[in-house]
N, C-alpha and C positions, 0 to 999 in steps of 0.2 A: 434595417433594424438596429436600434442603438445597443450599446454594450450591456446595459442593465437588463434590457428585454431579452437579449441573447442568453445571458446567464440564467435568467428565470426559466426560459424555454429549456435550457440544458438541464437544469435541476429537475424540472418536471419529467423530462425524458429519462433521466437516471432513476428517479423514484419509480416510475412505471416499469422500468426494465429490471431493477435490482431489488425491489422492496422485499420479496420473499426468497431471495437467493440464500442458500443454506450452507455455504462453505466458509462463511466469515468474510466474504467479499460483498456483503449486502449494501443496501442504500445507506444505512447508518454508518457503516465503515467509511464509505465514500464521503459522506457528510462530515465525519470527524477529520478526514484528510483535508478537506476544504478548510475547516476551521483551523487546523494546525498550520496549513499553508498561509492563510491570511495573517495568522499570528506571527509566523516567521517573517513574512513579507514586511511587517511593520518595522523590523530591525534591519532590513536589507534594501539595497537600491535595485529594484526590479520592476518589470511591467506587471503590476498587480492584476490587471485584466487577464493577461495570458496565463498567469499563475493560477488564478481561480478557474478559468475555463479548462485548462489542462488537468487540474485537480479533480474537477467533476468528471472528466472523461477518462481518467487514467486506467480504469479497469474495463473499459469497453473493448470487446474483442479479445480479452486476455485468454491465452492458450489454456489456462486451467479451467476455464468455463466453456471451452469449445473443443473438447476431446483432443487436446494437445495441439490444436492448430491456432496459430497466432493470426487473428483477424482484426487486430487493432486499427491499423491504417485504413483498411477497407471500410470498416463500420463507422469509424470516426469521420472519415471523409464523406461517406454517404449521408450521415446525419447533418454535418455542417453545411454541405452543399444544398441539402433540402431547405435550409434556412437562408440560403443565398449569402453565405459568409465568404468573404474575400479569400482567394486561393492562397495568398501570402500568410494569412492567419491560420488557415488549415494546415499549411506546411509547417509552420512553427509549432502548432499544437501537436501534430504527429511526431515532430522531432523531440519535443519534450517528453511525451508519453513513451516513446521508444527507449528513453534513457532512465526510466523510473525503476524498472523491474530488477530485483536482486538476481534472479536466475539468468537473465540475459547478460549480466555482467558489464553493461555499457556504462562508461563514466560520463557524467553530465558535462556538456560543453557550453552551458549557459547558466547564469544565476537562477533563471526561472526553473530550469530542469533540476538544479541542485535543491531548490526549495521544495518542489513537488516530491522529489525523491525522499528528502528528509521527512516531509510531512507523512508520507506513506509508511516509512520505516518506523516512525514514532508510534504508529498505530499497530505495529507488529511486535512491540515489546511492552513490558510492564504488565499490569493486571489485564488490560484489554487484549494485549498480545497473547497472553497465556490462554485466555478464553477463546480467542480466535484460533490458536494453534490446535486446541482440542476439538473445536467445532469442525475445522477443516479435516483433521485426521479422521474423525468419525464419519464425515461425509464421503470420504474416499475409502473407507474400510481399513484404515491403519489402526493397529492395536494401540492401546493406551501406553503400555510400558512392557518391555521385555528385557529383564536383567541379564539375559544370556546373549543378546544380540545388539551390538553397538554399531552395526553397519548403517550406512546412510539410508534414511527413510524407513528404518526398521520399526520405529514407534513414534508416537507423538512426543514423548519425552526426548527421544534422540534428536528431534527437530530443534530442540534448544541448542544442541551442539552443532548441528548441521548449518544452522542459519541464525537463530535469534541472538545468541551470545556474540556473534560477529558484528552485529549491526552498530553497536555503540562506536566502534572504531571507524565505521564507514560513513558517519554523519558529516555533512559538508559545511554547514553554517554554524557559527558560534552560538547563536541563539537556540539552536536545536540540540547542541551538545550537552548542555546542562540538563535539559529534560531527559535526554537519552541516558545519562549517567544515573539519574534517580530511578528510572524505570528498569535499567539493567540490574541495579542492586536488588530491586524488588523480585526480579526473576530468580536471582541467586538465592534469596531467602526462601522463595517458594519451593525450589528444588531441595534445599536443606530440609524443609519441613516434610516434603514428599518422601524423601529418602528415609527420614526418621520413622515415618508411618509404615513404610514397606519393609522396615527392619534392616536398612543398610547402614545406619549410623548409630 
């Protein structure tokens, strides 16, 4: 199977698997990450095929979608083996995907992993990131906002401080840093408005 056919098959698999996913990790999130990754890839020297393939697969088997169990390597390997993909490519894709997650805290060891990580993080901030934050919080029963509890995971608003505001400084590539800066500022403005509406400013 040639590379373009493999990418088409992968996209179809992701669409079938994630289309109606309700935590903010749906098909359209993954599609946006792919678009981000391809855009960053234009400015970097990297294997664009591996970047796109890993971007499509970066949420497969994610622990947040499997009751806290990380099944990424198992399910990615199973899918790619079903398409007779070479084991060396499967290994590289699994390596990239294992380095994308914020919660795992793994630093990317290749430019391909840096690009996919940046692409995913860009979709976690800005207007889309705000929408996804509240969608995920609602899906797991997290309260919208609690002014008396600033402990980790106490509310969706607290998630801005637990994670979202940290992402700007964790971007790897120069081409993604400018986008991250703009989206970070938007989140700050959103919270200023939010706090004014709930009577805190």
